BALOBA-1460 file (C-alpha; in Angstrom, 3 decimals):
// residues 344
<rec num="1" residu="m" x="144.518" y="26.456" z="-20.531"/>
<rec num="2" residu="t" x="143.914" y="23.314" z="-22.606"/>
<rec num="3" residu="a" x="145.825" y="22.451" z="-25.749"/>
<rec num="4" residu="l" x="142.761" y="23.310" z="-27.804"/>
<rec num="5" residu="e" x="142.402" y="26.698" z="-26.163"/>
<rec num="6" residu="n" x="146.040" y="27.322" z="-26.979"/>
<rec num="7" residu="g" x="145.470" y="27.491" z="-30.725"/>
<rec num="8" residu="m" x="142.706" y="24.944" z="-31.259"/>
<rec num="9" residu="s" x="138.958" y="25.221" z="-30.864"/>
<rec num="10" residu="p" x="137.347" y="22.944" z="-28.244"/>
<rec num="11" residu="g" x="133.935" y="21.429" z="-28.744"/>
<rec num="12" residu="t" x="131.899" y="21.895" z="-31.886"/>
<rec num="13" residu="p" x="133.835" y="23.457" z="-34.786"/>
<rec num="14" residu="q" x="132.705" y="26.851" z="-35.985"/>
<rec num="15" residu="g" x="130.231" y="26.370" z="-38.813"/>
<rec num="16" residu="l" x="128.525" y="23.388" z="-37.164"/>
<rec num="17" residu="t" x="125.344" y="23.768" z="-35.190"/>
<rec num="18" residu="k" x="125.366" y="22.748" z="-31.530"/>
<rec num="19" residu="a" x="123.067" y="19.830" z="-32.310"/>
<rec num="20" residu="q" x="125.349" y="18.553" z="-35.064"/>
<rec num="21" residu="g" x="128.825" y="18.343" z="-33.553"/>
<rec num="22" residu="r" x="130.660" y="15.276" z="-34.843"/>
<rec num="23" residu="d" x="127.516" y="13.509" z="-36.052"/>
<rec num="24" residu="s" x="126.575" y="15.527" z="-39.134"/>
<rec num="25" residu="p" x="128.167" y="17.702" z="-41.791"/>
<rec num="26" residu="p" x="129.010" y="21.330" z="-41.050"/>
<rec num="27" residu="f" x="126.241" y="23.709" z="-42.054"/>
<rec num="28" residu="d" x="122.563" y="22.943" z="-41.798"/>
<rec num="29" residu="e" x="122.024" y="21.844" z="-45.363"/>
<rec num="30" residu="a" x="124.050" y="19.169" z="-47.122"/>
<rec num="31" residu="r" x="125.127" y="19.845" z="-50.675"/>
<rec num="32" residu="e" x="124.892" y="17.355" z="-53.489"/>
<rec num="33" residu="g" x="127.676" y="14.845" z="-53.077"/>
<rec num="34" residu="d" x="128.129" y="15.403" z="-49.350"/>
<rec num="35" residu="l" x="128.258" y="12.450" z="-47.013"/>
<rec num="36" residu="v" x="125.200" y="12.890" z="-44.833"/>
<rec num="37" residu="f" x="125.627" y="11.896" z="-41.190"/>
<rec num="38" residu="s" x="122.837" y="11.169" z="-38.741"/>
<rec num="39" residu="r" x="122.419" y="13.643" z="-35.924"/>
<rec num="40" residu="g" x="123.390" y="12.545" z="-32.447"/>
<rec num="41" residu="k" x="123.942" y="13.718" z="-28.908"/>
<rec num="42" residu="d" x="126.852" y="15.875" z="-27.816"/>
<rec num="43" residu="r" x="129.548" y="13.408" z="-26.737"/>
<rec num="44" residu="r" x="131.070" y="15.489" z="-23.976"/>
<rec num="45" residu="h" x="130.278" y="16.612" z="-20.453"/>
<rec num="46" residu="s" x="130.704" y="20.280" z="-19.641"/>
<rec num="47" residu="n" x="134.198" y="19.390" z="-18.412"/>
<rec num="48" residu="h" x="134.992" y="17.791" z="-21.813"/>
<rec num="49" residu="r" x="134.905" y="14.238" z="-20.412"/>
<rec num="50" residu="n" x="133.120" y="11.671" z="-22.571"/>
<rec num="51" residu="d" x="129.749" y="10.388" z="-21.358"/>
<rec num="52" residu="k" x="128.907" y="6.704" z="-21.840"/>
<rec num="53" residu="a" x="125.283" y="7.528" z="-22.595"/>
<rec num="54" residu="a" x="126.322" y="10.068" z="-25.225"/>
<rec num="55" residu="v" x="128.433" y="7.738" z="-27.346"/>
<rec num="56" residu="r" x="126.797" y="7.329" z="-30.720"/>
<rec num="57" residu="e" x="125.004" y="4.010" z="-31.209"/>
<rec num="58" residu="e" x="126.357" y="1.476" z="-33.657"/>
<rec num="59" residu="g" x="123.364" y="1.949" z="-35.917"/>
<rec num="60" residu="d" x="124.250" y="5.616" z="-36.343"/>
<rec num="61" residu="r" x="127.744" y="4.645" z="-37.455"/>
<rec num="62" residu="a" x="126.363" y="2.139" z="-39.928"/>
<rec num="63" residu="r" x="124.000" y="4.710" z="-41.420"/>
<rec num="64" residu="a" x="126.892" y="7.166" z="-41.723"/>
<rec num="65" residu="a" x="129.029" y="4.567" z="-43.484"/>
<rec num="66" residu="r" x="126.226" y="3.884" z="-45.974"/>
<rec num="67" residu="g" x="125.769" y="7.596" z="-46.753"/>
<rec num="68" residu="k" x="126.555" y="9.277" z="-50.048"/>
<rec num="69" residu="r" x="130.164" y="9.646" z="-51.056"/>
<rec num="70" residu="r" x="131.187" y="13.291" z="-50.983"/>
<rec num="71" residu="l" x="132.633" y="14.836" z="-54.123"/>
<rec num="72" residu="n" x="134.395" y="17.787" z="-52.512"/>
<rec num="73" residu="f" x="133.874" y="18.452" z="-48.833"/>
<rec num="74" residu="w" x="136.041" y="21.530" z="-48.614"/>
<rec num="75" residu="t" x="134.936" y="24.984" z="-49.712"/>
<rec num="76" residu="i" x="136.329" y="28.451" z="-49.058"/>
<rec num="77" residu="d" x="133.590" y="28.971" z="-46.458"/>
<rec num="78" residu="r" x="134.397" y="25.721" z="-44.669"/>
<rec num="79" residu="v" x="138.090" y="26.535" z="-44.538"/>
<rec num="80" residu="a" x="137.146" y="29.922" z="-43.053"/>
<rec num="81" residu="a" x="134.961" y="28.150" z="-40.484"/>
<rec num="82" residu="a" x="137.793" y="25.780" z="-39.524"/>
<rec num="83" residu="l" x="140.301" y="28.642" z="-39.266"/>
<rec num="84" residu="e" x="138.070" y="30.819" z="-37.138"/>
<rec num="85" residu="n" x="140.823" y="33.282" z="-36.183"/>
<rec num="86" residu="a" x="142.172" y="33.728" z="-39.704"/>
<rec num="87" residu="i" x="142.228" y="37.041" z="-41.542"/>
<rec num="88" residu="h" x="140.446" y="36.074" z="-44.713"/>
<rec num="89" residu="t" x="141.106" y="37.878" z="-48.001"/>
<rec num="90" residu="r" x="138.917" y="36.344" z="-50.668"/>
<rec num="91" residu="e" x="139.832" y="36.640" z="-54.301"/>
<rec num="92" residu="p" x="136.570" y="37.258" z="-56.226"/>
<rec num="93" residu="n" x="137.532" y="34.852" z="-59.011"/>
<rec num="94" residu="t" x="138.433" y="31.997" z="-56.666"/>
<rec num="95" residu="p" x="136.143" y="28.964" z="-57.179"/>
<rec num="96" residu="p" x="134.106" y="28.206" z="-54.027"/>
<rec num="97" residu="e" x="135.235" y="24.578" z="-53.868"/>
<rec num="98" residu="i" x="138.619" y="23.400" z="-52.582"/>
<rec num="99" residu="r" x="139.828" y="20.164" z="-54.146"/>
<rec num="100" residu="g" x="142.134" y="19.100" z="-51.355"/>
<rec num="101" residu="i" x="144.645" y="20.350" z="-48.803"/>
<rec num="102" residu="t" x="148.414" y="19.984" z="-49.089"/>
<rec num="103" residu="t" x="151.587" y="21.187" z="-47.382"/>
<rec num="104" residu="d" x="153.910" y="20.100" z="-50.199"/>
<rec num="105" residu="s" x="154.391" y="22.777" z="-52.855"/>
<rec num="106" residu="r" x="155.802" y="20.129" z="-55.196"/>
<rec num="107" residu="a" x="152.569" y="18.119" z="-55.093"/>
<rec num="108" residu="v" x="150.002" y="20.910" z="-55.457"/>
<rec num="109" residu="s" x="147.267" y="20.249" z="-58.000"/>
<rec num="110" residu="s" x="144.592" y="22.495" z="-59.441"/>
<rec num="111" residu="g" x="142.065" y="23.891" z="-56.968"/>
<rec num="112" residu="q" x="143.893" y="22.840" z="-53.805"/>
<rec num="113" residu="l" x="144.574" y="24.754" z="-50.594"/>
<rec num="114" residu="f" x="148.301" y="25.131" z="-49.856"/>
<rec num="115" residu="v" x="149.334" y="25.470" z="-46.189"/>
<rec num="116" residu="a" x="152.711" y="27.217" z="-45.889"/>
<rec num="117" residu="l" x="154.362" y="25.460" z="-42.964"/>
<rec num="118" residu="v" x="157.529" y="26.812" z="-41.365"/>
<rec num="119" residu="g" x="160.255" y="24.496" z="-40.071"/>
<rec num="120" residu="e" x="163.867" y="24.707" z="-38.952"/>
<rec num="121" residu="k" x="165.173" y="24.034" z="-42.452"/>
<rec num="122" residu="f" x="162.279" y="25.093" z="-44.680"/>
<rec num="123" residu="d" x="159.674" y="27.795" z="-45.072"/>
<rec num="124" residu="g" x="156.581" y="27.174" z="-47.153"/>
<rec num="125" residu="h" x="156.237" y="30.915" z="-47.714"/>
<rec num="126" residu="d" x="159.252" y="30.691" z="-50.032"/>
<rec num="127" residu="f" x="157.211" y="28.475" z="-52.358"/>
<rec num="128" residu="l" x="153.905" y="30.333" z="-52.489"/>
<rec num="129" residu="e" x="154.350" y="31.485" z="-56.074"/>
<rec num="130" residu="s" x="155.349" y="27.974" z="-57.149"/>
<rec num="131" residu="a" x="152.279" y="26.476" z="-55.449"/>
<rec num="132" residu="i" x="149.988" y="29.035" z="-57.064"/>
<rec num="133" residu="a" x="151.577" y="28.465" z="-60.470"/>
<rec num="134" residu="q" x="150.777" y="24.760" z="-60.120"/>
<rec num="135" residu="g" x="147.116" y="25.517" z="-59.468"/>
<rec num="136" residu="a" x="146.604" y="26.322" z="-55.776"/>
<rec num="137" residu="s" x="143.404" y="28.357" z="-55.515"/>
<rec num="138" residu="a" x="143.899" y="29.369" z="-51.878"/>
<rec num="139" residu="i" x="146.795" y="29.603" z="-49.422"/>
<rec num="140" residu="v" x="147.244" y="29.643" z="-45.641"/>
<rec num="141" residu="v" x="150.086" y="31.883" z="-44.472"/>
<rec num="142" residu="s" x="151.394" y="33.307" z="-41.218"/>
<rec num="143" residu="r" x="153.431" y="36.188" z="-42.598"/>
<rec num="144" residu="p" x="151.817" y="39.454" z="-43.671"/>
<rec num="145" residu="s" x="152.397" y="40.508" z="-47.238"/>
<rec num="146" residu="a" x="151.135" y="43.351" z="-49.396"/>
<rec num="147" residu="k" x="151.566" y="41.228" z="-52.496"/>
<rec num="148" residu="d" x="148.480" y="40.363" z="-54.524"/>
<rec num="149" residu="y" x="148.742" y="36.620" z="-55.126"/>
<rec num="150" residu="g" x="145.534" y="36.451" z="-57.153"/>
<rec num="151" residu="v" x="144.096" y="33.710" z="-54.934"/>
<rec num="152" residu="t" x="142.191" y="33.585" z="-51.647"/>
<rec num="153" residu="v" x="144.526" y="34.097" z="-48.674"/>
<rec num="154" residu="f" x="143.978" y="32.966" z="-45.074"/>
<rec num="155" residu="r" x="146.447" y="34.646" z="-42.699"/>
<rec num="156" residu="v" x="146.808" y="32.921" z="-39.333"/>
<rec num="157" residu="p" x="149.165" y="33.303" z="-36.358"/>
<rec num="158" residu="d" x="150.659" y="29.829" z="-36.865"/>
<rec num="159" residu="t" x="150.212" y="27.655" z="-39.951"/>
<rec num="160" residu="l" x="151.044" y="24.481" z="-37.995"/>
<rec num="161" residu="v" x="148.134" y="25.173" z="-35.642"/>
<rec num="162" residu="a" x="145.977" y="25.930" z="-38.694"/>
<rec num="163" residu="l" x="146.796" y="22.529" z="-40.212"/>
<rec num="164" residu="g" x="145.654" y="20.906" z="-36.968"/>
<rec num="165" residu="q" x="142.419" y="22.890" z="-37.051"/>
<rec num="166" residu="l" x="141.710" y="21.730" z="-40.600"/>
<rec num="167" residu="g" x="142.385" y="18.097" z="-39.681"/>
<rec num="168" residu="n" x="140.173" y="18.340" z="-36.600"/>
<rec num="169" residu="f" x="137.366" y="20.006" z="-38.569"/>
<rec num="170" residu="w" x="137.148" y="17.136" z="-41.051"/>
<rec num="171" residu="r" x="137.534" y="14.595" z="-38.248"/>
<rec num="172" residu="r" x="134.444" y="16.044" z="-36.535"/>
<rec num="173" residu="a" x="132.456" y="16.327" z="-39.754"/>
<rec num="174" residu="w" x="133.254" y="12.715" z="-40.664"/>
<rec num="175" residu="g" x="132.243" y="11.742" z="-37.123"/>
<rec num="176" residu="g" x="133.392" y="8.126" z="-36.989"/>
<rec num="177" residu="p" x="135.276" y="6.426" z="-34.134"/>
<rec num="178" residu="i" x="139.043" y="6.805" z="-33.834"/>
<rec num="179" residu="v" x="141.579" y="4.693" z="-31.963"/>
<rec num="180" residu="m" x="144.620" y="6.738" z="-30.930"/>
<rec num="181" residu="v" x="147.867" y="4.830" z="-30.351"/>
<rec num="182" residu="a" x="150.586" y="6.428" z="-28.206"/>
<rec num="183" residu="g" x="153.437" y="5.198" z="-26.022"/>
<rec num="184" residu="s" x="157.200" y="4.967" z="-25.879"/>
<rec num="185" residu="n" x="157.691" y="1.791" z="-27.929"/>
<rec num="186" residu="g" x="155.719" y="-0.405" z="-30.293"/>
<rec num="187" residu="k" x="153.271" y="2.205" z="-31.573"/>
<rec num="188" residu="t" x="153.553" y="1.300" z="-35.244"/>
<rec num="189" residu="t" x="153.358" y="-2.456" z="-34.622"/>
<rec num="190" residu="t" x="150.346" y="-1.989" z="-32.329"/>
<rec num="191" residu="k" x="148.675" y="0.282" z="-34.875"/>
<rec num="192" residu="d" x="149.222" y="-2.314" z="-37.588"/>
<rec num="193" residu="i" x="147.812" y="-5.119" z="-35.427"/>
<rec num="194" residu="i" x="144.708" y="-3.048" z="-34.603"/>
<rec num="195" residu="r" x="144.255" y="-2.169" z="-38.266"/>
<rec num="196" residu="s" x="144.610" y="-5.824" z="-39.245"/>
<rec num="197" residu="a" x="142.102" y="-7.013" z="-36.655"/>
<rec num="198" residu="l" x="139.506" y="-4.326" z="-37.424"/>
<rec num="199" residu="g" x="140.014" y="-4.728" z="-41.158"/>
<rec num="200" residu="r" x="138.472" y="-8.195" z="-41.055"/>
<rec num="201" residu="s" x="134.999" y="-6.677" z="-40.830"/>
<rec num="202" residu="m" x="135.320" y="-2.891" z="-41.229"/>
<rec num="203" residu="k" x="136.733" y="-0.320" z="-43.628"/>
<rec num="204" residu="v" x="139.758" y="1.053" z="-41.746"/>
<rec num="205" residu="h" x="141.926" y="4.099" z="-42.323"/>
<rec num="206" residu="a" x="145.269" y="4.178" z="-40.492"/>
<rec num="207" residu="t" x="148.468" y="6.161" z="-40.193"/>
<rec num="208" residu="t" x="151.035" y="5.386" z="-42.868"/>
<rec num="209" residu="g" x="154.784" y="5.703" z="-42.508"/>
<rec num="210" residu="n" x="155.929" y="7.973" z="-39.694"/>
<rec num="211" residu="l" x="153.094" y="10.501" z="-39.936"/>
<rec num="212" residu="n" x="152.625" y="10.670" z="-36.168"/>
<rec num="213" residu="n" x="153.540" y="14.274" z="-35.345"/>
<rec num="214" residu="r" x="151.789" y="17.656" z="-35.573"/>
<rec num="215" residu="i" x="152.139" y="17.602" z="-39.359"/>
<rec num="216" residu="g" x="151.486" y="13.918" z="-39.989"/>
<rec num="217" residu="v" x="148.477" y="13.530" z="-37.686"/>
<rec num="218" residu="p" x="146.376" y="16.279" z="-39.356"/>
<rec num="219" residu="l" x="147.338" y="14.936" z="-42.790"/>
<rec num="220" residu="t" x="146.254" y="11.461" z="-41.662"/>
<rec num="221" residu="l" x="142.885" y="12.836" z="-40.532"/>
<rec num="222" residu="l" x="142.402" y="14.829" z="-43.731"/>
<rec num="223" residu="a" x="142.945" y="11.611" z="-45.709"/>
<rec num="224" residu="i" x="140.126" y="9.702" z="-43.957"/>
<rec num="225" residu="p" x="137.695" y="8.607" z="-46.703"/>
<rec num="226" residu="s" x="134.105" y="9.689" z="-46.177"/>
<rec num="227" residu="d" x="132.884" y="6.073" z="-46.195"/>
<rec num="228" residu="c" x="135.521" y="4.851" z="-43.733"/>
<rec num="229" residu="e" x="134.051" y="3.115" z="-40.679"/>
<rec num="230" residu="i" x="136.921" y="3.559" z="-38.200"/>
<rec num="231" residu="a" x="140.384" y="5.130" z="-38.090"/>
<rec num="232" residu="v" x="143.561" y="4.175" z="-36.224"/>
<rec num="233" residu="v" x="145.877" y="7.128" z="-35.675"/>
<rec num="234" residu="e" x="149.393" y="6.961" z="-34.257"/>
<rec num="235" residu="a" x="150.703" y="9.838" z="-32.125"/>
<rec num="236" residu="g" x="154.284" y="10.470" z="-31.072"/>
<rec num="237" residu="t" x="156.011" y="13.104" z="-28.967"/>
<rec num="238" residu="n" x="159.300" y="14.968" z="-28.836"/>
<rec num="239" residu="i" x="158.440" y="17.765" z="-26.414"/>
<rec num="240" residu="p" x="156.196" y="18.198" z="-23.348"/>
<rec num="241" residu="g" x="152.576" y="18.856" z="-24.260"/>
<rec num="242" residu="e" x="152.691" y="17.372" z="-27.753"/>
<rec num="243" residu="v" x="150.561" y="14.319" z="-26.936"/>
<rec num="244" residu="a" x="147.853" y="16.574" z="-25.448"/>
<rec num="245" residu="i" x="147.847" y="18.718" z="-28.586"/>
<rec num="246" residu="l" x="147.599" y="15.652" z="-30.810"/>
<rec num="247" residu="r" x="144.840" y="14.163" z="-28.652"/>
<rec num="248" residu="d" x="142.793" y="17.343" z="-29.042"/>
<rec num="249" residu="i" x="143.302" y="17.290" z="-32.818"/>
<rec num="250" residu="i" x="142.430" y="13.582" z="-33.096"/>
<rec num="251" residu="d" x="139.531" y="13.633" z="-30.588"/>
<rec num="252" residu="p" x="139.765" y="9.848" z="-30.075"/>
<rec num="253" residu="d" x="137.092" y="7.517" z="-28.749"/>
<rec num="254" residu="i" x="139.674" y="4.969" z="-27.610"/>
<rec num="255" residu="s" x="143.281" y="5.657" z="-26.629"/>
<rec num="256" residu="v" x="145.945" y="2.963" z="-26.379"/>
<rec num="257" residu="i" x="149.278" y="3.428" z="-24.629"/>
<rec num="258" residu="t" x="151.692" y="0.677" z="-25.575"/>
<rec num="259" residu="s" x="154.381" y="1.229" z="-22.933"/>
<rec num="260" residu="i" x="156.273" y="3.812" z="-20.917"/>
<rec num="261" residu="g" x="160.033" y="3.876" z="-21.375"/>
<rec num="262" residu="e" x="163.024" y="6.171" z="-21.494"/>
<rec num="263" residu="e" x="162.228" y="8.385" z="-24.487"/>
<rec num="264" residu="h" x="163.156" y="12.034" z="-25.119"/>
<rec num="265" residu="l" x="164.352" y="12.451" z="-21.546"/>
<rec num="266" residu="e" x="166.084" y="15.670" z="-22.581"/>
<rec num="267" residu="g" x="162.631" y="17.229" z="-22.797"/>
<rec num="268" residu="l" x="160.484" y="15.019" z="-20.580"/>
<rec num="269" residu="g" x="162.997" y="14.703" z="-17.729"/>
<rec num="270" residu="d" x="162.445" y="11.226" z="-16.322"/>
<rec num="271" residu="l" x="160.052" y="8.274" z="-16.482"/>
<rec num="272" residu="e" x="157.486" y="10.188" z="-14.425"/>
<rec num="273" residu="g" x="157.644" y="12.942" z="-17.020"/>
<rec num="274" residu="v" x="157.202" y="10.397" z="-19.814"/>
<rec num="275" residu="l" x="154.181" y="8.933" z="-18.013"/>
<rec num="276" residu="r" x="152.593" y="12.377" z="-17.551"/>
<rec num="277" residu="e" x="153.171" y="13.184" z="-21.205"/>
<rec num="278" residu="e" x="151.826" y="9.920" z="-22.637"/>
<rec num="279" residu="a" x="148.909" y="9.654" z="-20.161"/>
<rec num="280" residu="s" x="147.397" y="12.832" z="-21.575"/>
<rec num="281" residu="a" x="146.273" y="10.621" z="-24.471"/>
<rec num="282" residu="f" x="143.629" y="9.294" z="-22.055"/>
<rec num="283" residu="d" x="142.055" y="12.648" z="-21.182"/>
<rec num="284" residu="g" x="138.317" y="12.541" z="-21.846"/>
<rec num="285" residu="v" x="138.281" y="9.316" z="-23.888"/>
<rec num="286" residu="r" x="135.522" y="6.736" z="-23.703"/>
<rec num="287" residu="i" x="137.930" y="3.803" z="-23.300"/>
<rec num="288" residu="a" x="141.582" y="3.798" z="-22.236"/>
<rec num="289" residu="i" x="143.667" y="0.714" z="-22.972"/>
<rec num="290" residu="a" x="146.788" y="0.388" z="-20.816"/>
<rec num="291" residu="p" x="149.579" y="-2.236" z="-20.641"/>
<rec num="292" residu="s" x="148.947" y="-4.648" z="-17.790"/>
<rec num="293" residu="a" x="152.709" y="-5.049" z="-17.335"/>
<rec num="294" residu="q" x="152.902" y="-1.413" z="-16.221"/>
<rec num="295" residu="p" x="150.100" y="-0.874" z="-13.669"/>
<rec num="296" residu="e" x="151.104" y="2.766" z="-13.193"/>
<rec num="297" residu="v" x="149.743" y="3.495" z="-16.675"/>
<rec num="298" residu="g" x="146.344" y="2.050" z="-15.811"/>
<rec num="299" residu="a" x="146.355" y="4.014" z="-12.557"/>
<rec num="300" residu="a" x="146.982" y="7.238" z="-14.470"/>
<rec num="301" residu="a" x="144.172" y="6.391" z="-16.883"/>
<rec num="302" residu="r" x="141.513" y="5.911" z="-14.197"/>
<rec num="303" residu="s" x="141.342" y="9.609" z="-13.359"/>
<rec num="304" residu="r" x="141.181" y="10.589" z="-17.020"/>
<rec num="305" residu="a" x="139.015" y="8.135" z="-18.973"/>
<rec num="306" residu="v" x="135.461" y="6.831" z="-18.581"/>
<rec num="307" residu="e" x="136.565" y="3.178" z="-18.696"/>
<rec num="308" residu="v" x="139.971" y="1.533" z="-18.371"/>
<rec num="309" residu="v" x="140.978" y="-1.824" z="-19.841"/>
<rec num="310" residu="e" x="144.356" y="-3.332" z="-19.008"/>
<rec num="311" residu="a" x="145.675" y="-5.621" z="-21.721"/>
<rec num="312" residu="g" x="148.740" y="-7.793" z="-22.132"/>
<rec num="313" residu="l" x="150.152" y="-10.910" z="-23.653"/>
<rec num="314" residu="d" x="149.915" y="-13.034" z="-20.516"/>
<rec num="315" residu="q" x="147.857" y="-11.040" z="-17.988"/>
<rec num="316" residu="g" x="145.219" y="-8.310" z="-17.750"/>
<rec num="317" residu="d" x="141.509" y="-7.720" z="-18.340"/>
<rec num="318" residu="v" x="142.199" y="-8.778" z="-21.928"/>
<rec num="319" residu="k" x="145.060" y="-11.128" z="-22.759"/>
<rec num="320" residu="a" x="146.203" y="-13.084" z="-25.778"/>
<rec num="321" residu="d" x="145.213" y="-16.692" z="-26.305"/>
<rec num="322" residu="s" x="148.516" y="-17.099" z="-28.132"/>
<rec num="323" residu="w" x="151.269" y="-14.935" z="-29.541"/>
<rec num="324" residu="s" x="154.580" y="-15.276" z="-31.347"/>
<rec num="325" residu="i" x="157.504" y="-13.212" z="-32.574"/>
<rec num="326" residu="a" x="159.522" y="-14.448" z="-35.537"/>
<rec num="327" residu="p" x="163.304" y="-14.017" z="-35.897"/>
<rec num="328" residu="d" x="162.755" y="-11.246" z="-38.462"/>
<rec num="329" residu="g" x="160.740" y="-9.211" z="-35.920"/>
<rec num="330" residu="s" x="157.303" y="-9.902" z="-37.365"/>
<rec num="331" residu="g" x="154.641" y="-10.890" z="-34.887"/>
<rec num="332" residu="a" x="151.265" y="-12.541" z="-34.612"/>
<rec num="333" residu="i" x="148.637" y="-12.619" z="-31.908"/>
<rec num="334" residu="t" x="145.411" y="-14.575" z="-31.481"/>
<rec num="335" residu="l" x="142.500" y="-13.450" z="-29.347"/>
<rec num="336" residu="g" x="139.339" y="-15.503" z="-29.598"/>
<rec num="337" residu="h" x="138.545" y="-15.985" z="-33.292"/>
<rec num="338" residu="v" x="140.724" y="-13.058" z="-34.378"/>
<rec num="339" residu="r" x="144.314" y="-13.510" z="-35.494"/>
<rec num="340" residu="a" x="146.334" y="-10.402" z="-36.363"/>
<rec num="341" residu="s" x="149.879" y="-10.009" z="-37.611"/>
<rec num="342" residu="a" x="152.376" y="-7.227" z="-38.101"/>
<rec num="343" residu="a" x="155.448" y="-6.940" z="-40.314"/>
<rec num="344" residu="p" x="158.836" y="-6.099" z="-38.758"/>
């Protein structure tokens, strides 16, 4: 069973036609204000591996980036399509449009969808009334209740899985390329360097702060602007299987693993366990980028990705022309005509 099958939907999201997939908006007709994407081929083989010939051409991406800015992508119907297994109780007076998605009851604004997450020290269900009082027009819950909240309610088995489904749904509707950054060390610095390099000629959206887990990654995807040209998304792990779940939510075109080291050994066991966990970021991607200093990572990638590139500071298929690290921990790297830097 894949991570998507265990709570996520593989392939084309419900509500999108087979011909649309990631290359056009869900539903056959675009509404006024929607970002209209060009149609393209299905990117995956039957075994969910990416096909070189099926990768969308650069011209398609450019046309998507020049499309109309959407006003409000989300509607009650689109949330229902994303949460295909939800029990949906629609309040007749609920407006059809959703003005955003949030998990923070303190930051809810009028017309938003509130997802009631459950953690070790908090339970979003305790703040449903507060969220509704602040203007939430719909809620996602995992606990049954006979109470009439006066808003549309989506009841799901797990609200954390539901948040991932919502993030993945918008990711596929937006349809642009994503670089996923995983690994034991240096993820944030690598993400910042990639963002800096790409930002010289493209509009880039990237992970902020430490939003690299099963809450932060969907929120990062949901924040991708409709006219963004490429996204860089960081993914971390604390338990076995988390990288695979995040990869399925992100659906990356390129995956980068920075390094393999002794991280979370209480859950992952040993370095072999860390390698197995992190290497799942490469499953089905068009391009895998592995550290040349650790050839075992590249070896793991070759059975998972269409193409593997080994990169490093001093050796590899791609290597730096020059690089430096300052005493304060900031760094800079030059490759060809591109110079990128990262703060400590």
